[in-house]
C-alpha positions in Angstrom: 0.0 0.0 0.0 1.5 3.4 -1.0 2.2 6.2 1.5 1.8 9.9 1.2 5.2 11.5 0.4 4.5 14.5 2.7 2.8 13.0 5.8 3.7 9.3 5.4 0.1 8.1 5.9 -1.0 4.9 4.2 -3.4 5.6 1.3 -5.2 3.7 -1.5 -3.4 3.4 -4.8 -6.2 5.2 -6.7 -6.5 8.1 -4.2 -6.4 11.5 -5.9 -5.2 13.5 -2.9 -4.1 12.6 0.6 -7.0 12.7 3.0 -4.8 14.1 5.8 -2.6 16.8 4.2 -4.5 17.3 0.9 -1.4 16.8 -1.2 -2.3 16.0 -4.8 -1.2 12.5 -5.7 -2.5 12.2 -9.2 -2.1 14.7 -11.9 -5.0 16.9 -13.0 -7.4 15.0 -10.6 -7.3 12.0 -12.9 -6.7 8.6 -11.3 -4.8 7.3 -14.4 -2.2 10.0 -14.6 0.7 9.3 -12.2 2.4 12.3 -10.6 6.0 11.7 -9.9 7.6 13.8 -7.1 11.3 14.5 -6.3 12.7 14.0 -2.8 13.2 17.1 -0.6 16.2 18.9 -2.2 16.6 17.0 -5.5 15.1 17.4 -8.9 13.6 14.8 -11.2 15.3 15.9 -14.5 18.9 14.7 -14.0 17.7 11.1 -13.8 14.9 11.3 -16.5 15.3 9.6 -19.9 13.4 12.5 -21.6 16.0 15.0 -20.2 18.9 12.8 -21.3 17.8 12.6 -24.9 16.6 16.2 -25.0 12.9 15.4 -25.9 11.4 16.9 -22.7 9.2 19.9 -23.3 8.1 20.4 -19.7 8.2 24.1 -18.8 9.8 23.5 -15.4 12.8 21.6 -16.9 15.5 21.2 -15.6 14.3 22.1 -12.1 11.1 20.1 -12.0 10.1 18.8 -8.6 6.9 17.1 -10.0 6.3 15.6 -13.4 3.8 13.4 -15.2 6.3 12.1 -17.8 9.2 11.1 -15.6 11.0 7.9 -16.5 14.0 6.8 -14.5 17.1 5.9 -16.5 18.1 3.4 -13.9 14.8 1.6 -14.0 14.9 1.3 -17.8 18.5 0.0 -17.6 17.4 -2.6 -15.1 14.6 -3.7 -17.4 17.0 -4.3 -20.3 19.5 -6.2 -18.2 16.9 -8.7 -17.1 15.4 -9.3 -20.6 15.6 -12.9 -21.6 18.1 -13.8 -24.3 17.0 -16.0 -27.2 18.5 -19.5 -27.6 21.3 -19.9 -30.2 19.1 -22.2 -32.3 16.5 -19.5 -32.5 19.1 -16.9 -33.5 20.4 -19.2 -36.3 16.8 -19.8 -37.6 16.2 -16.0 -37.6 19.5 -15.5 -39.5 18.6 -18.2 -42.0 15.1 -16.6 -42.7 16.7 -13.2 -43.1 19.1 -14.5 -45.7 16.7 -16.9 -47.4 17.0 -15.2 -50.8 20.8 -15.7 -50.8 20.3 -19.4 -49.9 17.9 -19.8 -52.8 20.3 -18.1 -55.2 23.2 -20.2 -54.0 21.1 -23.4 -54.4 20.1 -22.4 -58.0 23.7 -21.7 -58.8 24.8 -25.1 -57.4 22.1 -26.9 -59.4 23.1 -25.0 -62.6 26.7 -26.0 -62.1 25.7 -29.7 -61.5 23.7 -29.7 -64.7 26.5 -28.1 -66.7 29.1 -30.6 -65.6 
């Protein structure tokens, strides 16, 4: 169960604002828009992927304390590191299918050479 970042009271996940301190927890009063908050003296932008690739158009950038688009670079790096790797047999099958035209051309050339001899 999540807690309020300001008063540390337990709250429901879909709560729009904290019942105790009235801190907005969801952006624009919509339960589906997550509102990310920075800790006390930090900013969200230095760790955000949108800031890193320069696609952020948020007006408070680079000093944003709250953001609806925030994506942590470390979380994305962790997702890629735990992604399952395909088996070598699958990789060879994919390589064969990508180069199928070359295999067919080589086969026709081989058959032509065998007929000519």
